[in-house]
N, C-alpha and C positions, 0 to 999 in steps of 0.2 A: 488506485494503488496496485503495484505489481509484486507478486509473491512467488517465491521459488519453493516448491515442495520436493524434498528428497526422501523418498519412501519406497521400499522394494515390494511391499504388499500391493498387488494390483487392485484389490478390493478397496483398501483404505485410500490408496492414492487417487483412485477414480472418485470415491465418495468425497474426499477433501476438495478435489479439483472442481467437481460439480457444485458443491456447496458454496465454495468461495466465489466461483464465477457467478452464481445466483445472487450472492451478496454484493456483487459489483466489482470484484477484484479481477485483474488480469493475472492469469496463473500459468507458470511453467512447471511441469512435473517431470522429475527424473527418477530413475529406479536404482541408481548406484552412486556411491560416494565419489568415484573418480570423475564422472561426468558432472556430478553435482558441484564439485569444486571448480571445474572449468566454467560452468554457468555462473556460479557465484562471483568468480573473479572477472568475468567478461561483462556483466550487466549490473547496473545500479538498482538492486531490488530494495523495496521498502522493508520487507521482512522475509527471513528464510525459516521454513518449517523443516526440521531435520530429525529423521529417525536415526537411531544409533546402530542397530544391527543391519548393516548394509553390505552388499557384495562389492568386491574389487577394492574398496577403501571404506573402513568402518566410519561411523558418524563422528566419533571423537577425534579420529585422525584427520578427517576432513575439516572439522571445526578448528583444530589446532593449526592446521596448515593455512586455513583462511585467515585466522587472526595473525599468524606470523607474517603473512603477506600484507598486513595492515588493512584487512577487510573490516569495515565498521558496521555493516548491515546488522540490525538486531536479529538474533537467532532464538527461536523457540525449539527446544528439544522435545520430541515425543518418544517415550520409551516405556516398555513393560518393566524395566528394572526400577523397582520402587523403594529400595532401601535408602536410608539417609545418605550413606556414603556414595551411592550411585548419583544422587542428585548433586551432592557436593562436587563430585568428580566432573559432572557435566558443566556446572556453573564455573568451576575453576578452569575448565578448558576453554571457556569463552562464551558459553550460552548466557543469554539474558533472561531466559525463563525455562522452566522444566515442567512438563505436563506428563503425568503418568497415564499409560493406557490401561484399561479403556477409559475414555473421557467423553464428556458431552460436547457436541459440536459447538453449542452456544458458548460454553466456557472458553474453548479455543478461540472463537471469534472475538470474545471480549478481551482476552489476553492479546490477541493480534492487534486490535484497535488501540489498546493501551500502549503497546510498544511503538506502534506507528505514531501516535500522538507525541510520545516522549522523544522519539528520534527527530521529530520536526519542531521540537521546542514548544509544543502546545500543552498547556496545563489544564484547560477546560474542555468539557465535552462539546461545548457550543462555541462557534466562531461567528461573529456578526460583523458584516462589512456593508456599509451603506444601506442598512435595513434588511439585508438578506442574511439569513441565519443558517449556517451549516450545523446540523445536529449529527455529530460523529457517531453517537450511540445508535440513533434510529436510522442512520445512513440516508438522510434526506435534507433538502433545502426548504426553508419556509420564508414567506414574505407576508407580513400583516396577518399572520396566523394560517395562511394557506400553504399547503405543500406544493412546491413547484413540480410540474409534470415533466420529468426528464427521462430519457432513455438511460440504461445502465452506462453506456459509453459517455453520454453527455454528463451524467452525474460524476463519473470518474475524472473527467477532464476538469470540470468546475471545482471538484474537491481538491484536485492537485494544485490548481491555481490558488485556492483559499489557504491551504496549508503552507504555501510558499508566498503568501501575501507580502507585497512590497518588493518582491524580486521578479525580474523579467525572466520568464521561462521560455526556452527556445522550443521550436517545433520538434526537433529530434529528442529533446528531453521529455516532452509530453508523450511522444510515441513510445519511448523506452519504458515509461512508467504506467501507461494505460493499455498497451497492446501486448498480448502474449506473443512469444517467439514463433508460434505456429500459425499466426494470423498474418495474412498479406495486408500490408498497409499501403494504400494508394498515396501518391505524392501530395495530393491536396486533401487528404483525409482529415487532418487536424483543422485546417482552415474551414472546411465544410462543416465540421462539428461545431466549431466556435460560432460560425454564422447561424447554425440552427439554434444554438443556445441563446444567442442574442435575440433571435426572432421570438423565442418563447418568453424570454425575460421582458421583451417590449410589450407583450400582451398584459403584463402586470404593471406596466408603467416604469419599468427599470431599463434605462437607456444607456447609462454610462458606467456599468460595473466592470466590464472587461475592456482594457485599453490595449491597443496595438502599438508595439514598438517596432516600426518598420525596419525590416532586415534583421531583427533580433528575436522577436517572439511576442508573448502576451504577458500582461500583468494585471493584477487587481491591487487596489490600495491596501495599506495596512489598516487593521482595525483601529478606531480612535475612541478615546474616552469622552466623557461628557464635555470636557473643555476643548475637544478637538485635537488633542495630542495623541500621536500614534502610541498604541498600547502594546 
């Protein structure tokens, strides 16, 4: 999943970037509202984390401009402004959540995960496809009780396929959602990562989870209920 952080504090911005990257997110970090708005408009992020007291364009102005331009990405506001009217103002400006500083990183992570699930239409913490279970809370995949050993990049790609189950996802779409803007992406990076994931899955006897749609991208099937009906 790809996240945009718009925060002018170097210390907090660095801390959030490092923490989210360690949790498997691709992160772009910006220090002012004007550039933050440009990034938000140009890229399809899964979630935006937004401070309010920003240089060049304050957070509320950026948020309103983004929503007026029909931006639909979920937004979590971070702010030291803790009065009820401040939270109401942020939510009415278009925020999906409002977290008061100082905050626990684990709480931010939990809220981020909840917003991401909701934006992808996922109501459960766990998504199971062909016996492979994605645990969104623990950020891992399991098969027959075993945790699959994947690199952070491999996990991010397989997670993105799972939350888009039943839909063909193109290579550029995968690149946009799992690689940060400051990372150089080689032309065959996605194909190589998919091949590595398939090799690892095959060691568990999982051979037909990821399907190739030639010229279009990759897809995993929708989850099915006990009767075999897509759920």
